[in-house]
C-alpha positions in Angstrom: 29.9 -12.5 -3.0 26.5 -12.5 -4.3 23.5 -10.7 -3.2 22.0 -13.7 -1.3 25.2 -14.4 0.4 25.5 -11.0 2.2 24.3 -10.9 5.8 20.4 -10.5 6.1 20.6 -7.4 8.1 22.7 -5.7 5.3 20.5 -6.9 2.4 17.4 -5.8 4.3 18.9 -2.4 5.1 20.0 -1.7 1.6 16.8 -3.0 0.1 14.6 -1.1 2.3 16.7 2.0 1.9 16.5 1.9 -1.8 12.8 1.1 -1.9 12.3 3.9 0.8 14.1 6.5 -1.3 11.8 5.9 -4.3 8.5 5.5 -2.4 8.9 7.9 0.4 10.1 10.6 -2.0 7.0 9.9 -4.1 4.6 10.2 -1.0 6.6 13.3 0.2 6.2 14.9 -3.2 2.4 14.1 -3.2 2.1 15.6 0.4 3.9 18.8 -0.4 2.2 19.3 -3.7 -1.1 19.0 -1.9 -1.7 22.7 -1.7 -1.3 23.1 -5.3 -3.5 20.0 -6.2 -6.3 21.3 -3.8 -6.3 24.6 -5.4 -6.5 23.5 -9.1 -8.7 20.5 -8.3 -12.0 20.8 -6.6 -13.3 18.3 -3.9 -15.6 17.0 -6.8 -12.6 16.4 -9.1 -10.9 14.4 -6.3 -14.2 12.4 -6.0 -14.1 11.7 -9.8 -10.5 10.6 -9.7 -11.1 8.3 -6.7 -13.9 6.5 -8.6 -11.9 6.2 -11.8 -8.9 4.8 -9.7 -11.4 2.4 -8.0 -12.5 1.2 -11.5 -9.0 0.6 -12.6 -7.8 -1.2 -9.5 -11.0 -3.4 -9.7 -10.3 -4.2 -13.3 -6.7 -5.2 -12.5 -7.9 -7.6 -9.6 -10.7 -9.1 -11.7 -8.4 -10.1 -14.7 -5.6 -11.4 -12.7 -2.8 -8.7 -12.4 -1.8 -10.4 -9.1 -0.1 -13.1 -11.3 2.9 -10.7 -11.6 3.6 -10.4 -7.9 3.9 -12.9 -5.2 3.8 -15.7 -7.7 6.8 -14.6 -9.6 8.8 -14.4 -6.2 7.6 -18.0 -5.2 8.6 -19.6 -8.4 11.8 -17.6 -8.8 12.9 -18.9 -5.4 11.9 -22.5 -6.3 13.5 -22.8 -9.8 17.0 -22.3 -11.0 18.8 -21.4 -14.1 16.9 -21.1 -17.3 13.7 -22.3 -15.7 13.7 -19.1 -13.7 14.0 -16.9 -16.8 11.2 -18.9 -18.5 9.1 -18.4 -15.6 9.6 -14.7 -15.5 8.9 -14.3 -19.2 6.0 -16.6 -19.0 4.6 -14.2 -16.3 5.5 -11.2 -18.7 3.5 -12.7 -21.5 0.5 -13.2 -19.3 0.7 -9.8 -18.1 0.7 -8.4 -21.5 -2.4 -10.5 -22.4 -4.2 -9.2 -19.2 -3.3 -5.6 -20.1 -4.7 -5.8 -23.6 -7.9 -7.6 -22.3 -8.5 -4.9 -19.8 -7.8 -2.1 -22.2 -10.4 -3.3 -24.8 -12.9 -4.1 -22.1 -12.9 -0.5 -20.7 -12.8 1.1 -24.2 -16.0 -0.8 -25.0 -17.8 -0.3 -21.7 -16.7 3.1 -20.8 -20.1 5.0 -21.4 -21.9 2.3 -19.4 -19.4 2.4 -16.5 -19.5 6.2 -16.4 -23.2 6.0 -16.1 -23.1 3.4 -13.5 -20.5 5.1 -11.3 -21.3 8.8 -11.9 -24.9 8.7 -13.2 -23.8 10.4 -16.3 -22.0 9.3 -19.4 -19.7 12.5 -19.3 -16.8 10.7 -17.6 -16.3 8.0 -20.3 -13.4 9.9 -21.7 -11.7 9.8 -18.3 -12.2 6.1 -18.1 -10.8 5.5 -21.6 -7.7 7.5 -20.9 -7.2 5.5 -17.6 -7.7 2.4 -19.5 -5.0 3.3 -22.1 -2.5 4.0 -19.2 -3.5 0.6 -17.8 -2.3 -1.0 -21.1 1.2 -0.6 -19.9 0.8 -1.2 -16.2 0.7 -4.9 -15.7 3.8 -5.6 -18.0 5.7 -2.9 -16.2 4.7 -4.5 -12.9 6.0 -7.9 -14.0 9.3 -6.2 -15.0 9.5 -4.5 -11.7 8.8 -7.7 -9.8 11.7 -9.3 -11.6 14.0 -6.6 -10.6 12.9 -7.1 -6.9 13.5 -10.9 -7.2 17.0 -10.4 -8.4 17.7 -7.7 -5.9 18.4 -4.9 -8.5 17.2 -2.4 -6.0 19.2 0.5 -7.4 17.9 0.0 -10.8 14.4 -0.4 -9.4 14.9 2.9 -7.6 16.2 4.7 -10.7 13.1 3.7 -12.6 10.9 4.8 -9.6 12.4 8.1 -9.2 12.2 8.8 -13.1 8.5 8.0 -12.9 8.1 10.2 -10.0 10.0 13.3 -11.5 8.1 12.9 -14.9 4.8 12.6 -13.2 5.3 15.7 -11.0 6.6 17.8 -14.0 3.8 16.7 -16.2 1.0 17.2 -13.5 2.3 20.7 -12.6 2.5 21.7 -16.4 -1.0 20.2 -17.4 -2.7 21.5 -14.3 -1.1 25.1 -14.1 -0.3 25.9 -17.6 -2.9 24.0 -19.7 -5.5 23.9 -16.9 -6.9 20.5 -17.8 -8.3 19.9 -14.2 -8.6 16.2 -13.4 -7.7 15.3 -16.9 -4.2 16.6 -16.3 -3.6 13.7 -13.8 -4.9 11.1 -16.2 -2.9 12.2 -19.3 0.2 12.4 -17.1 -0.3 8.9 -16.0 -0.7 7.6 -19.5 2.4 9.3 -20.8 4.7 8.4 -18.0 3.4 4.7 -18.1 4.4 4.5 -21.8 7.9 5.8 -21.3 8.5 3.6 -18.3 7.3 0.4 -19.8 9.6 1.0 -22.9 12.6 1.6 -20.7 12.0 -1.5 -18.5 11.4 -3.8 -21.4 14.7 -2.8 -22.9 16.8 -3.2 -19.6 15.1 -6.4 -18.3 15.3 -8.3 -21.6 19.1 -7.5 -21.8 19.4 -8.7 -18.1 17.7 -12.0 -19.0 20.1 -12.4 -22.0 17.4 -13.0 -24.6 14.2 -14.9 -24.9 14.1 -18.2 -23.0 10.5 -19.1 -24.0 7.0 -19.3 -22.9 6.2 -22.3 -20.6 2.6 -23.5 -20.5 3.2 -25.9 -17.6 4.8 -23.0 -15.5 1.8 -20.8 -16.5 -0.5 -23.4 -15.2 1.4 -23.7 -11.9 1.5 -20.0 -11.6 -2.3 -19.7 -12.2 -3.0 -22.4 -9.4 -0.8 -20.3 -7.0 -2.3 -17.0 -8.1 -5.9 -17.7 -8.3 -6.6 -17.4 -4.5 -4.4 -14.2 -4.4 -6.4 -12.9 -7.4 -9.6 -13.5 -5.5 -8.0 -11.7 -2.4 -7.1 -8.7 -4.5 -10.6 -8.3 -5.7 -11.8 -8.7 -2.0 -9.2 -6.1 -0.8 -10.4 -3.6 -3.6 -13.8 -4.0 -2.1 -12.4 -3.1 1.3 -10.2 -0.3 0.1 -12.5 1.3 -2.4 -16.0 -0.3 -2.3 -17.2 2.3 0.2 -16.9 4.8 -2.8 -19.5 2.8 -4.7 -22.0 3.1 -1.6 -21.0 6.6 -0.7 -21.6 7.8 -4.3 -25.3 6.9 -3.9 -25.8 8.5 -0.4 -23.4 11.5 -0.1 -22.2 14.3 -2.5 -19.0 14.1 -4.5 -17.6 16.9 -2.3 -18.1 14.7 0.8 -16.4 11.8 -1.1 -13.4 14.1 -1.9 -13.0 15.1 1.8 -13.1 11.5 2.9 -10.5 10.7 0.1 -8.1 13.2 1.6 -8.5 11.6 5.0 -8.0 8.2 3.5 -4.8 9.3 1.8 -3.4 10.3 5.3 -4.6 6.9 6.6 -2.9 5.1 3.9 0.5 6.7 4.8 1.1 3.7 6.9 0.9 1.6 3.8 3.5 3.8 2.1 5.7 3.4 5.2 5.4 -0.4 5.0 5.8 -0.8 1.4 9.7 -0.2 1.2 10.4 -3.0 3.5 7.8 -5.3 2.4 9.1 -4.9 -1.2 12.3 -6.5 0.0 10.8 -8.8 2.5 8.2 -10.5 0.2 10.7 -11.1 -2.5 13.2 -12.6 -0.1 11.2 -14.2 2.8 11.4 -17.7 1.2 15.1 -17.7 1.8 15.1 -15.9 5.1 12.4 -18.2 6.7 14.6 -21.3 5.9 17.5 -20.2 8.0 18.2 -21.8 11.4 16.6 -18.8 13.4 13.9 -17.9 10.7 11.1 -18.2 13.3 12.7 -15.8 15.6 13.5 -13.4 12.9 9.9 -13.4 11.8 8.7 -12.6 15.2 11.1 -9.8 15.9 10.4 -8.1 12.6 6.6 -8.3 13.3 7.2 -6.6 16.7 9.5 -3.7 15.2 6.9 -3.2 12.5 4.1 -2.9 15.2 6.0 -0.4 17.1 6.7 1.6 14.0 3.0 1.5 12.7 1.5 2.2 16.2 3.9 5.2 16.7 3.3 6.8 13.3 -0.5 6.2 13.5 -0.4 7.8 16.9 1.5 10.8 15.5 -1.0 11.2 12.5 -4.0 11.0 14.9 -2.6 13.8 17.1 -1.4 16.2 14.3 -4.0 15.5 11.6 -5.9 18.8 12.1 -3.0 21.2 12.0 -1.4 19.3 9.1 -4.5 19.4 6.9 -5.1 23.0 7.7 -1.7 23.9 6.7 -1.7 21.9 3.5 -5.1 22.2 2.1 -7.9 24.6 1.4 -10.6 25.3 3.9 -13.0 23.0 2.1 -11.0 19.9 3.1 -10.4 20.7 6.7 -13.3 18.3 7.8 -11.1 15.5 6.8 -9.1 15.7 10.1 -12.0 14.0 12.1 -11.8 10.8 10.1 -7.9 10.4 10.3 -7.5 8.9 13.8 -9.8 5.9 12.9 -8.4 5.4 9.4 -4.7 5.3 10.6 -5.7 2.6 13.1 -7.4 0.7 10.5 -4.2 0.8 8.4 -2.0 -0.2 11.3 -4.0 -3.5 11.4 -3.7 -3.7 7.6 0.1 -3.4 7.7 0.5 -6.1 10.3 -1.9 -8.4 8.5 0.1 -8.0 5.3 3.2 -9.1 7.1 1.5 -12.1 8.6 0.4 -13.1 5.0 4.0 -13.9 4.1 4.0 -16.8 6.7 1.2 -18.3 4.6 2.8 -17.5 1.3 6.0 -19.4 2.0 3.9 -22.5 2.7 1.9 -22.0 -0.7 -1.1 -21.6 1.5 -2.7 -18.8 -0.6 -6.3 -20.2 -0.1 -6.0 -19.3 3.6 -5.1 -15.8 2.7 -8.2 -15.8 0.6 -10.3 -17.0 3.3 -9.1 -14.2 5.6 -9.6 -11.5 3.0 -13.2 -12.7 2.3 -14.0 -12.7 6.0 -13.0 -8.9 6.0 -15.1 -8.4 2.9 -18.2 -9.9 4.6 -17.7 -7.6 7.6 -17.0 -4.6 5.4 -19.9 -4.9 2.9 -22.2 -5.7 5.7 -21.2 -2.4 7.3 -21.3 -0.5 4.1 -25.0 -1.7 3.4 -26.1 -0.9 7.1 -23.9 2.1 8.1 -23.4 4.3 5.0 -27.0 4.9 4.4 -27.5 5.9 8.0 -24.3 7.6 8.8 -22.7 8.6 5.5 -19.0 8.9 5.5 -18.8 7.8 9.3 -20.3 4.5 8.2 -17.6 4.1 5.8 -15.0 4.8 8.4 -16.3 2.2 10.8 -16.6 -0.4 8.1 -12.9 0.2 7.2 -11.8 -0.3 10.8 -13.8 -3.4 11.5 -12.7 -5.0 8.2 -9.0 -4.6 8.7 -9.1 -5.7 12.4 -11.1 -8.8 11.5 -8.6 -9.6 8.7 -5.5 -9.3 11.0 -7.2 -11.5 13.5 -8.0 -14.2 11.0 -4.6 -14.1 9.3 -2.7 -14.3 12.5 -4.8 -17.3 13.7 -4.4 -19.2 10.5 -0.5 -18.5 10.2 -0.1 -19.7 13.8 -2.2 -22.8 13.1 -0.1 -23.4 10.0 3.2 -23.0 11.9 3.4 -21.8 15.5 5.9 -19.0 16.2 6.8 -17.7 19.7 4.6 -14.6 19.7 3.6 -13.0 23.0 -0.1 -11.9 22.6 0.3 -9.6 25.7 3.3 -7.7 24.2 1.4 -7.3 21.0 -1.7 -5.8 22.7 -0.1 -3.3 25.3 1.6 -0.6 22.9 -1.8 -0.2 20.9 -3.9 0.0 24.1 -1.6 2.7 25.4 -1.8 4.6 22.1 -5.6 4.6 22.2 -5.8 5.7 25.7 -3.5 8.6 25.1 -5.6 9.8 22.0 -8.7 9.7 24.1 -7.0 11.7 26.8 -5.8 14.2 24.2 -9.3 14.7 22.8 -10.3 16.0 26.3 -7.4 18.5 26.4 -8.8 21.0 24.0 -8.3 21.9 20.3 -5.3 20.5 18.5 -4.7 23.5 16.3 -2.7 26.6 17.1 0.6 26.9 19.0 -0.8 25.7 22.4 -2.7 22.9 20.7 0.4 21.7 18.9 2.5 21.9 22.0 0.0 19.7 24.0 -0.1 17.2 21.2 3.7 17.0 21.2 3.8 16.3 25.0 1.3 13.5 24.4 3.3 12.2 21.5 6.4 11.9 23.6 4.5 10.0 26.3 4.2 7.0 24.1 7.9 6.2 23.6 8.4 6.9 27.3 5.8 4.3 28.1 7.6 1.9 25.7 11.0 2.4 27.2 9.6 2.0 30.8 7.5 -1.2 30.3 9.4 -4.4 31.3 7.7 -6.4 28.5 9.6 -4.2 26.0 13.0 -4.7 27.5 14.4 -6.2 24.4 13.3 -3.2 22.1 14.5 -0.8 24.8 18.0 -2.4 24.8 18.2 -2.4 21.1 17.1 1.4 21.0 19.9 2.1 23.5 22.5 0.3 21.5 21.4 2.0 18.2 21.5 5.5 19.9 25.0 4.8 21.3 26.4 3.7 18.0 24.6 6.7 16.4 26.2 9.1 18.9 29.6 7.6 18.5 29.5 7.9 14.8 28.4 11.5 14.9 31.2 12.2 17.5 33.9 11.1 15.2 
């Protein structure tokens, strides 16, 4: 039995579990290494690294790195035999050209970019090291997308775990032993990227059984499919990181570093969503064509919403004690921003899932339209709110941008192909979570034993509401079935 012939639930479970092991271990490692990093890196160092990351991500979007993602999945699902291999290798050649172009561009412009972002040329070396690491990133992404398309999840996980272990080891050695500061992170990324690219190239070319050729016609089709996604990627980087550009002109690097820590906690919802979406995005073209594809899509959306809202709710309640436990005192102010940022990323995760309804119809221009609408809202808020309210202006812009994109993408996807969503069901659980967070804010501090105990009671109130509301009867029945099966399994 081939991978595509196995039951959907089994493929989804195995794929998500494998991607989860790789991704969540990486995020957990970052989380538990936070005390080390925040003691060897100052908030200003964090601010510099955030801006360098923003520069690299913006470069990737501008020169078309998105060509190696959803486009490869789309054409891999639509083509057969050698045509599939040619499409994958055509994407690979394009990715190599992209990476070389980006590398040369940053090497030439590093002093000017450093002056533009940091108001000093002193960080040109940091940008050049990051650009050299970027040289190996787009081709590696193309290889990893190929592994996802052919459902080589175990191999994918092996590469991801190796990259994680090597990165942690190098980060610790370069930070603690050689005391390289922020350059420890940059040199570590460069070294690991080089090793991973070499190993991926060797494995994937053997799996493809040699060179099938570069196809210019396929490249043109891929470019047409990818161009709106590339524009969307640039726009999304503006939403994710554009606030750093505005903040760098109105607040200190220390404030940016504190905001960056809060942002990392907010983005934990992205990390939670990534394992499933790595399976879903590569296989949704086959799933949606099944006889119950629309029902599957709606159910998956609702389960994701319950997961995102519950986790965001927990992070909002426990942000202060977690940050105080894992970071130095200088970073404790980040807790105030977390509830708003996790709400924004709950919207982002659901919007990302709705995008797949447009990708399967090759309506990538509608994804671009949705993202651009978020950018208009976001940049307007940046320009108006950040000069007046500093970091809080950036937080407000993030929430408004992601909620706008969710509303637009959901509407466009439903107009393209109406699926049986219940709007009331979508709205009730987030409304309950917001109400409980507001009530918790009136119940005293959230730190200390008493504060954590009160937050725990509030956290348990949300699943109690979920299980008691008639509108969630299907989800309640499912949770009871899973619980009974788990109890039966443990009792053996």
